[in-house]
Backbone as a chain_set.jsonl record, in Angstrom:
{"seq": "MASFLWILLSAAVEIPTPDALVLEKKAKDTETLARIEKSLNAIQSMKADFVQRAPDGSVAEGVIYLERPGKLRFDFGKDAPFLLVSNGSLLTFVDYEVKQVSRWPIKKTPLGILVDEEITFDAKIEVPDIIRFAGLVKVPVIDPKRQEYGYIILIFEESTMELRAWESVDAQGYSTRVALVNPEYNIDIDRKQFTFRDPRPKRRGPRRR", "coords": {"N": [[0.831, -1.211, 0.0], [1.938, 1.208, 0.835], [3.947, 1.547, -1.086], [2.36, 1.873, -3.313], [1.112, 4.332, -2.763], [3.355, 5.969, -2.865], [4.015, 5.819, -5.553], [1.816, 7.125, -6.664], [2.145, 9.704, -5.536], [4.6, 10.413, -6.601], [3.973, 10.592, -9.248], [2.286, 12.738, -9.218], [3.746, 14.86, -8.188], [6.538, 16.498, -9.303], [9.725, 15.525, -8.691], [12.695, 17.221, -8.112], [15.773, 16.471, -9.727], [19.141, 15.717, -8.586], [20.987, 17.035, -10.305], [19.361, 18.995, -11.42], [18.806, 20.54, -9.185], [21.34, 21.53, -8.61], [21.833, 23.1, -10.881], [19.786, 24.955, -10.547], [20.576, 26.251, -8.174], [23.002, 27.328, -9.045], [22.129, 29.162, -10.982], [20.692, 30.897, -9.341], [22.743, 31.826, -7.695], [24.326, 33.169, -9.578], [22.603, 35.255, -10.286], [22.477, 36.511, -7.801], [25.146, 37.398, -7.447], [25.285, 39.25, -9.518], [23.494, 41.183, -8.587], [24.888, 41.981, -6.311], [27.238, 43.061, -7.427], [26.108, 45.298, -8.729], [25.143, 46.714, -6.514], [27.505, 47.262, -5.001], [29.044, 48.686, -6.876], [27.602, 50.98, -7.063], [28.401, 52.46, -4.967], [30.435, 55.037, -4.5], [31.748, 56.406, -2.538], [32.076, 56.18, 1.034], [31.181, 56.563, 4.449], [31.291, 55.271, 7.664], [30.458, 54.096, 10.946], [32.213, 51.509, 12.685], [32.464, 48.195, 14.036], [34.882, 46.121, 15.218], [35.897, 42.788, 15.514], [38.514, 40.992, 16.672], [40.708, 38.115, 16.002], [41.457, 37.163, 18.543], [39.296, 37.716, 20.075], [39.067, 40.262, 21.058], [37.553, 43.521, 20.987], [37.152, 46.365, 18.951], [36.369, 49.76, 18.122], [35.492, 52.252, 15.677], [35.834, 54.596, 12.96], [35.202, 54.195, 9.549], [36.444, 55.191, 6.409], [35.858, 55.313, 2.976], [36.772, 55.445, -0.399], [36.425, 55.063, -3.777], [38.555, 54.846, -6.64], [40.519, 52.632, -4.616], [40.965, 53.88, -2.033], [41.077, 53.898, 1.509], [40.344, 54.112, 5.001], [40.783, 53.111, 8.27], [39.897, 54.345, 11.113], [40.693, 54.371, 14.393], [40.39, 56.16, 16.397], [41.733, 59.092, 18.079], [43.429, 58.453, 20.167], [44.331, 55.957, 19.645], [46.938, 53.561, 19.12], [47.571, 52.791, 16.565], [47.014, 52.697, 12.985], [45.208, 52.113, 9.977], [45.438, 52.643, 6.624], [44.79, 53.546, 3.223], [46.148, 55.066, 0.376], [45.206, 54.995, -2.152], [46.763, 53.419, -3.709], [48.606, 52.06, -2.083], [48.272, 50.111, 0.811], [48.596, 50.93, 4.109], [49.919, 50.114, 7.236], [50.22, 51.658, 10.246], [52.132, 51.797, 13.082], [52.213, 53.461, 15.893], [53.295, 53.136, 18.397], [55.66, 51.584, 18.253], [56.796, 52.918, 16.246], [56.72, 52.177, 13.49], [56.185, 51.46, 10.006], [54.271, 49.664, 7.732], [53.712, 48.38, 4.464], [51.546, 47.44, 1.723], [50.59, 46.631, -1.624], [47.343, 47.723, -2.303], [45.649, 46.346, -4.021], [46.524, 43.767, -3.851], [45.658, 42.808, -1.482], [43.058, 41.288, 0.605], [41.138, 43.28, 1.046], [41.08, 44.728, -1.241], [39.06, 44.288, -3.174], [36.905, 45.777, -2.301], [37.445, 48.367, -2.996], [38.009, 48.504, -5.653], [38.172, 49.956, -8.944], [36.174, 49.174, -10.675], [33.952, 46.803, -9.652], [33.919, 43.447, -10.162], [32.79, 40.17, -10.455], [34.5, 38.169, -11.915], [36.175, 35.708, -14.027], [38.632, 35.69, -12.814], [38.283, 35.685, -10.156], [37.438, 33.639, -7.403], [34.487, 32.264, -6.11], [33.67, 30.26, -3.794], [31.295, 29.234, -2.489], [28.023, 30.41, -1.984], [26.399, 31.444, 0.859], [23.324, 31.423, 2.478], [21.483, 32.775, 5.121], [19.306, 33.564, 7.793], [18.269, 35.885, 6.566], [20.506, 37.039, 5.513], [23.361, 37.179, 3.264], [26.27, 35.423, 2.647], [29.337, 35.832, 1.102], [32.13, 34.38, 0.062], [35.207, 35.567, -1.17], [37.815, 34.897, -3.221], [41.06, 35.409, -4.405], [42.923, 33.569, -6.462], [45.6, 34.036, -7.105], [46.552, 35.515, -5.04], [46.491, 34.238, -2.608], [48.232, 34.028, -0.509], [47.876, 36.259, 0.973], [45.495, 35.868, 2.198], [41.858, 35.89, 2.347], [38.557, 37.335, 1.732], [35.31, 37.51, 3.223], [32.299, 38.599, 2.23], [29.391, 40.141, 3.568], [25.989, 40.492, 3.191], [22.78, 42.189, 3.354], [20.094, 40.314, 2.385], [17.676, 41.128, 1.175], [18.08, 43.724, 0.228], [20.664, 43.79, -0.677], [22.583, 45.299, 0.587], [25.75, 46.111, 1.871], [26.732, 44.742, 4.892], [28.694, 43.74, 6.591], [32.016, 42.308, 6.873], [34.376, 39.598, 6.766], [37.727, 39.211, 7.255], [40.012, 36.834, 6.374], [43.038, 35.522, 7.3], [46.195, 34.137, 6.073], [46.73, 32.098, 7.82], [44.29, 31.292, 8.619], [42.968, 32.738, 10.55], [40.315, 34.861, 11.58], [39.031, 38.14, 11.15], [36.407, 40.171, 11.977], [34.428, 42.754, 10.649], [31.882, 44.931, 11.294], [29.482, 47.092, 9.881], [28.067, 50.236, 10.808], [25.433, 52.511, 10.625], [25.973, 53.558, 7.892], [26.994, 56.079, 5.508], [26.528, 57.069, 2.209], [28.254, 57.932, -0.848], [29.329, 60.519, -0.328], [31.158, 63.614, 0.182], [34.566, 63.336, 0.96], [37.237, 64.41, 2.902], [40.436, 64.678, 1.513], [42.572, 64.421, 3.204], [41.976, 62.407, 4.931], [43.004, 60.128, 3.89], [45.665, 60.104, 4.284], [48.607, 59.991, 6.438], [50.323, 60.53, 9.575], [53.71, 60.207, 9.665], [55.49, 58.183, 11.801], [58.154, 57.516, 11.916], [61.597, 58.163, 12.651], [63.134, 61.118, 11.382], [65.438, 61.099, 8.712], [68.731, 62.045, 7.722], [69.476, 63.115, 4.489], [68.453, 61.269, 1.511], [65.713, 59.001, 1.958], [66.11, 55.513, 2.178], [64.801, 53.386, -0.288]], "CA": [[0.0, 0.0, 0.0], [2.823, 2.366, 0.925], [4.612, 1.726, -2.372], [1.352, 2.375, -4.246], [0.964, 5.763, -2.48], [4.566, 6.646, -3.343], [3.897, 5.925, -7.009], [0.839, 8.177, -6.94], [2.747, 11.007, -5.197], [5.676, 10.681, -7.561], [3.351, 10.976, -10.508], [1.637, 14.039, -9.068], [4.728, 15.889, -7.853], [7.815, 16.294, -9.983], [10.827, 15.641, -7.741], [13.897, 17.684, -8.818], [16.951, 15.626, -9.677], [20.305, 16.433, -8.044], [21.539, 17.933, -11.324], [18.451, 20.136, -11.556], [19.002, 21.382, -8.003], [22.635, 22.211, -8.784], [21.651, 24.144, -11.899], [18.939, 25.991, -9.966], [21.397, 27.025, -7.241], [23.983, 28.08, -9.835], [21.423, 30.298, -11.576], [20.376, 31.831, -8.253], [24.004, 32.443, -7.279], [24.721, 34.112, -10.633], [21.735, 36.418, -10.118], [22.887, 37.179, -6.563], [26.409, 38.098, -7.696], [24.98, 40.417, -10.362], [22.895, 42.188, -7.696], [25.953, 42.486, -5.445], [28.055, 43.947, -8.265], [25.378, 46.552, -8.927], [25.08, 47.411, -5.232], [28.828, 47.763, -4.639], [29.502, 49.68, -7.851], [26.858, 52.223, -6.848], [29.041, 53.172, -3.861], [31.688, 55.689, -4.856], [32.389, 56.758, -1.274], [31.292, 55.753, 2.196], [31.652, 56.786, 5.811], [30.463, 54.477, 8.571], [31.041, 53.568, 12.174], [32.419, 50.069, 12.567], [32.844, 47.409, 15.205], [35.8, 45.078, 14.758], [36.215, 41.71, 16.448], [39.768, 40.366, 16.262], [40.742, 36.663, 16.239], [41.585, 36.848, 19.967], [38.062, 38.071, 20.744], [39.039, 41.668, 21.446], [36.644, 44.339, 20.179], [37.545, 47.754, 18.771], [35.399, 50.545, 17.372], [36.069, 53.412, 15.013], [35.156, 55.12, 11.777], [35.825, 53.809, 8.296], [36.236, 56.041, 5.246], [36.146, 54.577, 1.744], [36.548, 56.161, -1.653], [36.932, 54.302, -4.907], [39.271, 53.578, -6.448], [41.724, 52.414, -3.845], [41.216, 54.617, -0.798], [40.447, 53.372, 2.714], [40.922, 54.498, 6.286], [40.188, 52.594, 9.489], [40.309, 55.276, 12.156], [40.318, 53.824, 15.689], [40.353, 57.245, 17.365], [42.986, 59.839, 18.207], [44.298, 57.847, 21.174], [44.724, 54.618, 19.221], [48.364, 53.512, 18.768], [47.78, 52.285, 15.211], [46.134, 53.222, 11.936], [45.253, 51.396, 8.702], [44.994, 53.627, 5.631], [45.251, 53.372, 1.844], [46.137, 56.337, -0.356], [44.76, 54.754, -3.519], [47.577, 52.343, -4.284], [49.278, 51.308, -1.029], [47.623, 49.964, 2.107], [49.653, 51.174, 5.085], [49.654, 49.922, 8.654], [51.102, 52.529, 11.018], [52.191, 51.479, 14.504], [52.832, 54.62, 16.517], [54.019, 52.736, 19.61], [57.021, 51.156, 17.908], [57.229, 53.817, 15.17], [56.948, 51.38, 12.288], [55.23, 51.583, 8.907], [54.294, 48.512, 6.826], [52.893, 48.69, 3.288], [51.255, 46.424, 0.727], [49.679, 47.114, -2.682], [45.968, 47.493, -1.885], [45.017, 45.373, -4.91], [46.958, 42.426, -3.5], [45.084, 42.431, -0.195], [41.635, 40.932, 0.525], [40.295, 44.476, 1.043], [41.146, 45.372, -2.551], [37.815, 44.205, -3.943], [35.969, 46.8, -1.844], [37.797, 49.683, -3.533], [38.325, 48.427, -7.08], [37.503, 50.965, -9.763], [34.938, 48.49, -11.063], [33.905, 45.531, -8.945], [33.388, 42.428, -11.055], [33.053, 38.788, -10.095], [34.815, 37.522, -13.19], [36.859, 34.425, -13.941], [39.843, 35.827, -12.004], [37.884, 35.586, -8.755], [36.725, 32.425, -7.017], [33.444, 32.343, -5.08], [33.439, 28.826, -3.565], [29.904, 28.914, -2.202], [27.238, 31.491, -1.4], [25.63, 30.908, 1.99], [22.18, 32.254, 2.854], [20.948, 32.433, 6.433], [18.72, 34.628, 8.611], [18.1, 37.109, 5.786], [21.812, 37.533, 5.084], [24.076, 36.417, 2.247], [27.718, 35.44, 2.853], [30.002, 35.573, -0.179], [33.588, 34.322, 0.149], [35.844, 36.043, -2.399], [39.201, 34.445, -3.188], [41.907, 35.63, -5.575], [43.865, 32.447, -6.419], [46.98, 34.511, -7.23], [46.914, 36.292, -3.853], [46.031, 33.505, -1.437], [49.164, 34.206, 0.602], [47.384, 37.381, 1.761], [44.208, 35.511, 2.764], [40.693, 36.202, 1.519], [37.526, 38.099, 2.421], [33.933, 37.044, 3.121], [31.402, 39.748, 2.254], [28.102, 39.792, 4.158], [24.987, 41.437, 2.701], [21.355, 42.015, 3.615], [19.626, 39.669, 1.145], [16.565, 41.845, 0.539], [18.556, 44.958, -0.418], [22.061, 43.593, -1.054], [23.43, 46.317, 1.214], [26.88, 45.533, 2.595], [26.559, 44.869, 6.335], [29.906, 43.37, 7.316], [32.894, 41.38, 6.176], [35.345, 38.867, 7.563], [39.022, 39.03, 6.6], [40.638, 35.597, 6.835], [44.441, 35.574, 6.908], [46.75, 32.906, 5.512], [46.714, 31.066, 8.856], [42.905, 30.943, 8.893], [42.389, 33.59, 11.592], [39.302, 35.73, 10.987], [38.706, 39.418, 11.775], [35.097, 40.598, 11.474], [34.125, 44.182, 10.711], [30.459, 45.209, 11.072], [29.237, 48.5, 9.587], [26.947, 50.836, 11.534], [25.014, 53.835, 10.125], [26.776, 54.009, 6.752], [26.581, 57.175, 4.638], [27.085, 56.76, 0.901], [28.475, 58.933, -1.895], [29.521, 61.822, 0.293], [32.495, 64.17, 0.008], [35.494, 62.98, 2.029], [38.477, 65.182, 2.855], [41.552, 63.84, 1.056], [43.496, 64.208, 4.321], [41.627, 61.162, 5.602], [43.745, 59.025, 3.28], [47.082, 60.322, 4.565], [48.93, 59.656, 7.824], [51.524, 61.115, 10.15], [54.761, 59.199, 9.679], [56.145, 58.206, 13.108], [59.556, 57.125, 11.836], [62.531, 59.281, 12.815], [63.613, 61.708, 10.137], [66.83, 60.791, 8.387], [69.438, 63.0, 6.886], [69.66, 62.569, 3.148], [67.284, 60.568, 0.978], [65.322, 57.754, 2.615], [66.311, 54.336, 1.338], [63.537, 52.823, -0.76]], "C": [[0.859, 1.251, 0.0], [3.5, 2.635, -0.415], [3.636, 2.275, -3.411], [1.146, 3.882, -4.049], [2.161, 6.551, -2.997], [4.526, 6.834, -4.853], [2.94, 7.041, -7.378], [1.429, 9.558, -6.673], [3.826, 11.381, -6.188], [5.109, 11.138, -8.89], [2.763, 12.374, -10.425], [2.622, 15.17, -8.849], [6.05, 15.566, -8.54], [8.946, 16.546, -8.994], [12.088, 16.063, -8.487], [15.035, 16.694, -8.671], [18.098, 16.415, -9.069], [20.906, 17.423, -9.041], [20.679, 19.18, -11.486], [18.613, 21.09, -10.381], [20.305, 22.165, -8.103], [22.503, 23.35, -9.776], [20.807, 25.298, -11.352], [19.737, 26.876, -9.009], [22.416, 27.879, -7.997], [23.34, 29.314, -10.455], [21.105, 31.352, -10.519], [21.632, 32.554, -7.786], [24.476, 33.479, -8.294], [23.9, 35.397, -10.528], [22.138, 37.222, -8.88], [24.17, 37.976, -6.778], [26.197, 39.336, -8.563], [24.369, 41.534, -9.522], [23.954, 42.807, -6.789], [26.869, 43.434, -6.208], [27.399, 45.308, -8.418], [25.356, 47.376, -7.645], [26.425, 48.032, -4.872], [29.311, 48.856, -5.591], [28.752, 51.005, -7.732], [27.479, 53.07, -5.729], [30.378, 53.747, -4.329], [32.463, 56.134, -3.617], [31.47, 56.331, -0.141], [31.989, 56.184, 3.476], [30.718, 56.009, 6.731], [31.207, 54.233, 9.87], [31.249, 52.068, 11.969], [32.766, 49.473, 13.927], [33.674, 46.241, 14.703], [36.047, 44.06, 15.873], [37.427, 40.957, 15.912], [39.745, 38.868, 16.559], [40.847, 36.286, 17.717], [40.355, 37.222, 20.771], [37.969, 39.517, 21.177], [38.195, 42.472, 20.459], [37.161, 45.772, 20.142], [36.492, 48.454, 17.921], [36.106, 51.733, 16.73], [35.205, 53.862, 13.864], [35.926, 54.68, 10.547], [35.451, 54.819, 7.221], [36.66, 55.243, 4.017], [35.869, 55.474, 0.552], [37.199, 55.375, -2.776], [37.445, 55.252, -5.988], [40.383, 53.685, -5.399], [41.863, 53.01, -2.47], [40.383, 54.076, 0.366], [41.108, 53.99, 3.945], [40.104, 53.863, 7.401], [40.726, 53.439, 10.634], [39.784, 54.775, 13.499], [40.289, 54.896, 16.78], [41.719, 57.864, 17.584], [43.951, 59.228, 19.217], [44.776, 56.447, 20.792], [46.194, 54.614, 18.789], [48.628, 53.024, 17.353], [46.731, 52.843, 14.269], [46.307, 52.357, 10.694], [44.655, 52.308, 7.648], [45.576, 53.29, 4.263], [45.09, 54.68, 1.092], [45.659, 56.19, -1.797], [45.531, 53.643, -4.184], [48.209, 51.461, -3.212], [48.449, 51.301, 0.248], [48.726, 50.0, 3.158], [49.152, 50.911, 6.492], [50.697, 50.718, 9.417], [51.007, 52.153, 12.493], [52.95, 52.606, 15.193], [53.605, 54.265, 17.778], [55.457, 52.368, 19.304], [57.595, 51.959, 16.741], [57.631, 53.045, 13.922], [55.821, 51.591, 11.284], [55.385, 50.377, 7.994], [53.335, 48.784, 5.686], [52.736, 47.476, 2.389], [50.446, 47.077, -0.395], [48.238, 46.754, -2.313], [45.299, 46.417, -2.742], [45.399, 43.946, -4.568], [46.329, 41.93, -2.198], [43.616, 42.035, -0.355], [40.713, 42.14, 0.477], [40.217, 45.133, -0.329], [39.845, 45.364, -3.315], [36.827, 45.287, -3.532], [36.211, 48.149, -2.514], [38.273, 49.622, -4.983], [37.577, 49.511, -7.847], [36.177, 50.432, -10.286], [34.956, 47.102, -10.45], [33.201, 44.505, -9.822], [33.763, 41.046, -10.548], [33.294, 37.997, -11.383], [35.597, 36.234, -12.949], [38.13, 34.487, -13.091], [39.56, 35.625, -10.518], [37.14, 34.281, -8.509], [35.704, 32.741, -5.918], [33.029, 30.893, -4.799], [31.979, 28.464, -3.328], [29.231, 30.121, -1.571], [26.322, 30.898, -0.339], [24.532, 31.899, 2.36], [21.661, 31.801, 4.208], [20.417, 33.695, 7.103], [18.604, 35.954, 7.856], [19.395, 37.731, 5.303], [22.402, 36.629, 4.01], [25.572, 36.563, 2.512], [28.404, 34.996, 1.57], [31.51, 35.554, 0.02], [34.213, 34.691, -1.198], [37.337, 35.735, -2.315], [39.886, 34.781, -4.507], [42.979, 34.547, -5.553], [45.328, 32.889, -6.479], [47.462, 35.228, -5.975], [46.554, 35.56, -2.563], [46.98, 33.633, -0.252], [48.761, 35.384, 1.491], [46.053, 37.056, 2.449], [43.069, 35.836, 1.807], [39.648, 36.911, 2.37], [36.164, 37.438, 2.201], [33.03, 38.268, 3.279], [30.026, 39.312, 2.749], [27.092, 40.881, 3.824], [23.612, 41.141, 3.291], [20.728, 41.482, 2.332], [18.553, 40.477, 0.435], [17.028, 43.06, -0.255], [19.935, 44.836, -1.031], [22.95, 44.743, -0.565], [24.52, 45.623, 2.023], [26.73, 45.812, 4.091], [27.855, 44.638, 7.105], [30.824, 42.592, 6.379], [33.818, 40.712, 7.184], [36.613, 38.705, 6.735], [39.694, 37.806, 7.212], [42.082, 35.588, 6.359], [44.932, 34.201, 6.461], [46.763, 31.761, 6.524], [45.299, 30.649, 9.241], [42.257, 31.754, 9.992], [41.487, 34.648, 10.954], [39.09, 36.982, 11.827], [37.412, 39.915, 11.143], [34.908, 42.089, 11.684], [32.654, 44.37, 10.359], [30.261, 46.706, 10.895], [27.994, 48.993, 10.312], [26.691, 52.231, 10.961], [25.87, 54.333, 8.947], [26.141, 55.181, 6.01], [27.289, 56.969, 3.296], [27.224, 58.006, 0.022], [28.488, 60.356, -1.336], [30.935, 62.313, -0.007], [33.349, 63.824, 1.226], [36.787, 63.764, 1.842], [39.638, 64.266, 2.481], [42.57, 63.57, 2.165], [43.199, 62.908, 5.069], [42.437, 59.985, 5.062], [45.255, 59.265, 3.326], [47.343, 59.952, 6.026], [50.19, 60.403, 8.264], [52.562, 60.012, 10.299], [55.514, 59.262, 11.007], [57.643, 57.902, 13.067], [60.465, 58.339, 11.992], [62.999, 59.804, 11.461], [65.094, 61.396, 9.944], [67.439, 61.914, 7.576], [69.715, 62.363, 5.531], [68.438, 61.808, 2.717], [67.012, 59.282, 1.732], [65.524, 56.579, 1.654], [64.975, 53.731, 0.97], [63.671, 51.317, -0.953]], "O": [[0.583, 2.219, -0.709], [3.621, 3.784, -0.841], [4.026, 3.048, -4.287], [1.02, 4.627, -5.02], [2.01, 7.662, -3.503], [4.946, 7.868, -5.373], [3.209, 7.818, -8.295], [1.249, 10.478, -7.47], [3.949, 12.545, -6.571], [5.699, 11.974, -9.574], [2.735, 13.109, -11.412], [2.38, 16.303, -9.266], [6.603, 14.479, -8.367], [9.106, 17.667, -8.51], [12.525, 15.359, -9.398], [15.236, 16.136, -7.592], [18.051, 17.645, -9.033], [21.291, 18.528, -8.661], [21.196, 20.282, -11.666], [18.564, 22.308, -10.555], [20.361, 23.334, -7.722], [23.007, 24.447, -9.536], [21.067, 26.464, -11.648], [19.597, 28.099, -9.025], [22.661, 29.026, -7.626], [23.935, 30.392, -10.455], [21.233, 32.55, -10.768], [21.596, 33.753, -7.512], [24.968, 34.542, -7.918], [24.438, 36.495, -10.666], [22.141, 38.453, -8.902], [24.266, 39.118, -6.33], [26.856, 40.356, -8.363], [24.691, 42.705, -9.722], [23.927, 44.009, -6.525], [27.237, 44.492, -5.696], [28.046, 46.342, -8.258], [25.53, 48.594, -7.683], [26.484, 49.198, -4.481], [29.916, 49.837, -5.159], [29.209, 52.03, -8.237], [27.134, 54.24, -5.559], [31.34, 53.005, -4.529], [33.69, 56.226, -3.647], [30.266, 56.146, -0.32], [33.216, 56.172, 3.574], [29.497, 56.081, 6.591], [32.436, 54.173, 9.893], [30.547, 51.438, 11.177], [33.279, 50.144, 14.823], [33.223, 45.464, 13.861], [36.36, 44.416, 17.009], [37.375, 40.361, 14.837], [38.869, 38.394, 17.282], [40.384, 35.217, 18.115], [40.34, 37.077, 21.993], [36.91, 39.964, 21.618], [38.126, 42.158, 19.271], [37.558, 46.327, 21.167], [35.812, 47.827, 17.108], [37.17, 52.161, 17.176], [34.013, 53.56, 13.795], [37.152, 54.777, 10.504], [34.301, 55.25, 7.126], [37.696, 54.58, 4.023], [34.856, 56.173, 0.504], [38.388, 55.063, -2.722], [36.867, 56.311, -6.229], [41.086, 54.692, -5.314], [42.819, 52.673, -1.772], [39.183, 53.832, 0.245], [42.287, 54.343, 3.92], [38.889, 54.047, 7.476], [41.866, 53.269, 11.068], [38.574, 54.753, 13.724], [40.176, 54.57, 17.961], [42.744, 57.24, 17.308], [45.158, 59.456, 19.136], [45.538, 55.825, 21.532], [46.649, 55.567, 18.155], [49.785, 52.857, 16.967], [45.708, 53.384, 14.689], [47.415, 51.918, 10.388], [43.496, 52.708, 7.758], [46.705, 52.812, 4.155], [44.043, 55.325, 1.154], [45.701, 57.147, -2.57], [45.036, 52.994, -5.106], [48.338, 50.252, -3.402], [47.984, 52.343, 0.709], [49.669, 49.21, 3.112], [48.103, 51.413, 6.896], [51.898, 50.497, 9.268], [49.926, 52.187, 13.081], [54.173, 52.698, 15.093], [54.486, 55.02, 18.19], [56.374, 52.788, 20.01], [58.721, 51.723, 16.301], [58.718, 53.228, 13.374], [54.675, 51.858, 11.647], [56.487, 50.086, 7.529], [52.263, 49.351, 5.898], [53.614, 46.619, 2.289], [49.68, 48.003, -0.126], [47.949, 45.59, -2.038], [44.469, 45.658, -2.241], [44.694, 43.008, -4.942], [46.458, 40.754, -1.856], [42.987, 42.406, -1.347], [39.615, 42.05, -0.072], [39.375, 46.003, -0.553], [39.541, 46.318, -4.032], [35.986, 45.681, -4.34], [35.306, 48.979, -2.596], [38.869, 50.575, -5.485], [36.489, 49.93, -7.451], [35.181, 51.154, -10.333], [35.87, 46.317, -10.701], [32.035, 44.673, -10.181], [34.927, 40.786, -10.245], [32.427, 37.27, -11.867], [35.674, 35.736, -11.826], [38.652, 33.447, -12.69], [40.477, 35.42, -9.722], [36.309, 33.872, -9.318], [36.023, 33.401, -4.929], [32.15, 30.355, -5.472], [31.478, 27.496, -3.899], [29.816, 30.78, -0.712], [25.564, 29.966, -0.607], [24.799, 33.088, 2.534], [21.425, 30.614, 4.432], [21.013, 34.766, 6.988], [18.814, 37.021, 8.434], [19.388, 38.829, 4.745], [22.003, 35.474, 3.86], [26.088, 37.677, 2.593], [28.104, 33.936, 1.02], [32.12, 36.617, 0.137], [33.796, 34.186, -2.241], [38.036, 36.25, -1.443], [39.369, 34.482, -5.583], [43.87, 34.595, -4.704], [46.204, 32.196, -5.96], [48.651, 35.522, -5.852], [46.334, 36.196, -1.532], [46.586, 33.379, 0.886], [49.237, 35.506, 2.62], [45.535, 37.879, 3.204], [43.284, 36.033, 0.611], [39.825, 37.072, 3.577], [35.897, 36.881, 1.136], [33.003, 38.895, 4.338], [29.549, 38.236, 2.391], [27.308, 42.052, 4.134], [23.312, 40.011, 3.674], [20.82, 42.132, 1.29], [18.524, 40.507, -0.796], [16.444, 43.393, -1.287], [20.339, 45.687, -1.823], [23.932, 45.108, -1.213], [24.255, 44.675, 2.763], [26.616, 46.964, 4.509], [28.089, 45.259, 8.142], [30.458, 42.265, 5.25], [34.011, 41.198, 8.298], [36.582, 38.133, 5.646], [39.917, 37.75, 8.422], [42.339, 35.64, 5.157], [44.18, 33.227, 6.469], [46.803, 30.592, 6.142], [45.113, 29.767, 10.079], [41.106, 31.496, 10.344], [41.832, 35.25, 9.938], [38.982, 36.911, 13.051], [37.327, 40.065, 9.924], [35.192, 42.62, 12.758], [32.224, 44.016, 9.262], [30.803, 47.502, 11.662], [26.999, 48.277, 10.423], [27.614, 53.035, 10.829], [26.43, 55.427, 9.016], [24.918, 55.272, 5.895], [28.495, 56.724, 3.251], [26.46, 58.967, 0.118], [27.775, 61.247, -1.796], [31.803, 61.532, -0.399], [32.922, 63.993, 2.368], [37.362, 63.778, 0.754], [39.803, 63.198, 3.069], [43.339, 62.613, 2.085], [44.066, 62.371, 5.759], [42.539, 58.952, 5.724], [46.016, 58.715, 2.529], [46.41, 59.637, 6.765], [50.999, 60.842, 7.447], [52.326, 59.009, 10.972], [56.119, 60.288, 11.316], [58.324, 58.021, 14.085], [60.137, 59.425, 11.515], [63.228, 59.038, 10.524], [65.885, 61.427, 10.886], [66.754, 62.631, 6.846], [70.139, 61.21, 5.449], [67.473, 61.707, 3.475], [67.935, 58.557, 2.103], [65.158, 56.645, 0.48], [64.105, 53.58, 1.827], [62.71, 50.657, -1.348]]}, "num_chains": 1, "name": "protein.A"}
């Protein structure tokens, strides 16, 4: 009797095959990435408060400034001993306590996709899997040529595709989460926000490059 009912139900309801489910998810993911591209490319500048949770569980707050292409500033406040800022080409970490400056090309870092002149999920970028949960969409973005710098997971509100947060995962697998609060878009930002005070002692003669 049970097998007879199963035959009737199978005839009445078309059960998707595994291949059909894969194709359906792929189509949905492609549509989602197109919406994300449109949302991110509409942001030419942004100012927002942020809350950062480091791998050790410590929490820091500050203000982020973003201007495309290439410019970023994570300002942790005037009393903070460090600063992370990009002038359009170089991402600079400034440690005022030890008076050190470290630099990387912004395009080589996981944060580079946020400030690209045009954000495109093309064949150069890997998106292993799009995860949907609780009204949010998590999109891991990996550059195979830059994996030594880690990768980034972008987190969006699914209904609007507004960027809510991201997680930067370093080469050792440690994750730092940054959540955005009260973002303002496409506003004028003083160019001084993308500069920094160099703490290194001044040298006589030209600085070695």
